[in-house]
C-alpha positions, -999 to 999 in steps of 0.1 A, spaced: 241 -747 -158 231 -719 -185 235 -687 -176 200 -666 -179 202 -638 -199 192 -602 -191 166 -594 -213 154 -550 -213 121 -547 -195 92 -540 -220 73 -513 -221 40 -509 -236 35 -493 -275 40 -459 -275 49 -460 -238 80 -442 -224 109 -456 -198 95 -433 -170 63 -443 -164 35 -425 -183 37 -417 -222 53 -380 -227 21 -368 -233 8 -379 -198 40 -364 -183 33 -328 -198 -2 -329 -186 2 -340 -154 30 -310 -152 6 -289 -165 -20 -297 -136 4 -291 -113 15 -255 -125 -22 -248 -125 -28 -261 -84 -43 -235 -69 -27 -243 -35 1 -231 -52 -16 -202 -66 -17 -194 -32 19 -199 -18 32 -170 -40 68 -148 -33 64 -122 -7 71 -90 -19 84 -56 -4 60 -37 -24 31 -42 -7 7 -8 -13 -9 -1 -50 -25 36 -38 -34 59 -10 -56 87 -15 -83 104 6 -117 120 -4 -144 142 9 -179 134 22 -183 141 -19 -161 115 -28 -139 139 -50 -105 134 -47 -81 158 -22 -48 140 -17 -37 107 -41 -10 88 -44 -2 57 -68 30 35 -73 21 12 -99 4 12 -132 -26 -4 -124 -41 33 -132 -19 51 -153 -34 77 -161 -52 102 -142 -88 96 -160 -85 61 -147 -75 65 -109 -103 95 -106 -127 66 -123 -115 38 -97 -115 67 -66 -154 73 -75 -162 33 -75 -142 28 -41 -161 58 -30 -196 50 -42 -187 15 -25 -176 20 10 -189 59 20 -222 45 34 -208 9 49 -196 3 86 -173 -18 74 -137 -12 70 -129 -35 43 -136 -39 4 -125 -57 -26 -130 -44 -60 -119 -52 -92 -93 -76 -79 -78 -51 -53 -78 -53 -13 -88 -17 3 -91 -8 37 -109 26 43 -113 51 75 -137 84 76 -133 112 100 -159 145 99 -158 148 57 -128 130 50 -124 93 39 -92 72 40 -78 47 14 -53 23 10 -50 -3 -20 -32 -32 -17 -34 -66 -41 -61 -92 -37 -35 -114 -23 -23 -87 5 -18 -90 38 -52 -69 53 -34 -61 88 -2 -48 66 -28 -24 47 -45 -15 79 -11 -10 98 -6 17 69 -40 36 70 -39 34 108 -2 51 109 -11 79 83 -46 85 101 -28 94 135 -2 110 119 -21 133 104 -45 138 135 -9 152 149 0 171 118 -34 189 127 -37 190 161 -68 164 161 -84 186 141 -90 160 112 -114 180 85 -112 190 49 -103 226 55 -76 219 79 -63 196 57 -61 212 26 -41 242 45 -15 219 57 -15 196 22 20 199 16 27 185 48 0 156 41 21 149 14 53 147 36 38 122 61 26 100 34 57 97 17 76 91 53 51 58 56 52 50 22 78 49 -13 72 34 -42 46 8 -28 70 0 -2 59 5 36 89 23 54 79 35 89 44 21 109 52 46 138 34 78 138 56 98 165 83 84 140 67 100 109 62 134 125 96 132 136 113 127 102 88 154 88 100 177 115 136 172 105 132 172 68 110 208 63 141 224 93 169 212 75 153 215 36 125 245 43 135 259 8 127 233 -7 94 230 6 83 262 -5 89 276 35 110 303 48 115 313 89 89 341 82 69 311 83 78 301 119 106 322 135 120 294 155 142 272 131 115 278 100 95 250 114 59 250 99 31 254 123 15 227 114 44 203 130 57 224 157 45 199 182 59 201 217 90 187 223 81 163 251 67 145 218 97 144 196 129 130 207 144 133 171 176 156 160 175 199 156 
C-alpha cells in the first residue's frame, strides 16, 4: 500500500498562515486599542487632586493650590476659576464638569470651596477631600467660616490644605487628624510660619488652632 504524503495546507493568495492577512491583523489590533471599554478601565493613580481653591462671592481667588500643569500660568488658573465660578455659584448641585475635569464644590456664607480632579476621577474621593477641607477650616475658624475670618488666618488655611493633599496625593481625610498635625507643626517650628511666643504665650500656639485639649490627642 502506498503511503499518503503529508502536504502543507494551502492558504489563499496573499494570506498569512496565522489566519487573515497581516493588514487584517493590524486593523484588528488597532480596533482593540480603540475599544472604549479599554479606555474606561485605566490604571488607578494616587494623583487624585488637580487643584483646590477657595473663592469669595464675587469669584475672586482667596486661596489656590494647583498640583499639575493643566493650567501652568496664574492667568490661566484665574480664567479657569472664573469659568468654574460662573458655572456653579447659582446652582444647588455639588458636582460640575468643565473642560474635561470633575469639580466638586460647597459654599458657606460668602465663600466657595472647590476641589478639582480628572474626568475619570471618582467624585466620592474628591468629595471626601472637600468635606475634610471644610470641616478642618470650620474647626480652625471656630465655626466662623466666612471671608474675613479666612483672610485673618490664611497661613493656617494653607497649612490645612497641605496636610490634606500633597502634590495631588490625598494624605488625610480626618479633620481631627488634620488639626492635630497643623498644631504640631506650628508648635514644633513656629518661626518657620512666622509665629512667635508673643502670639500665644502657651507653647507659641496660634490662636486659630488653640482648640480644647479634649479634642486634640496629638503630641505636645
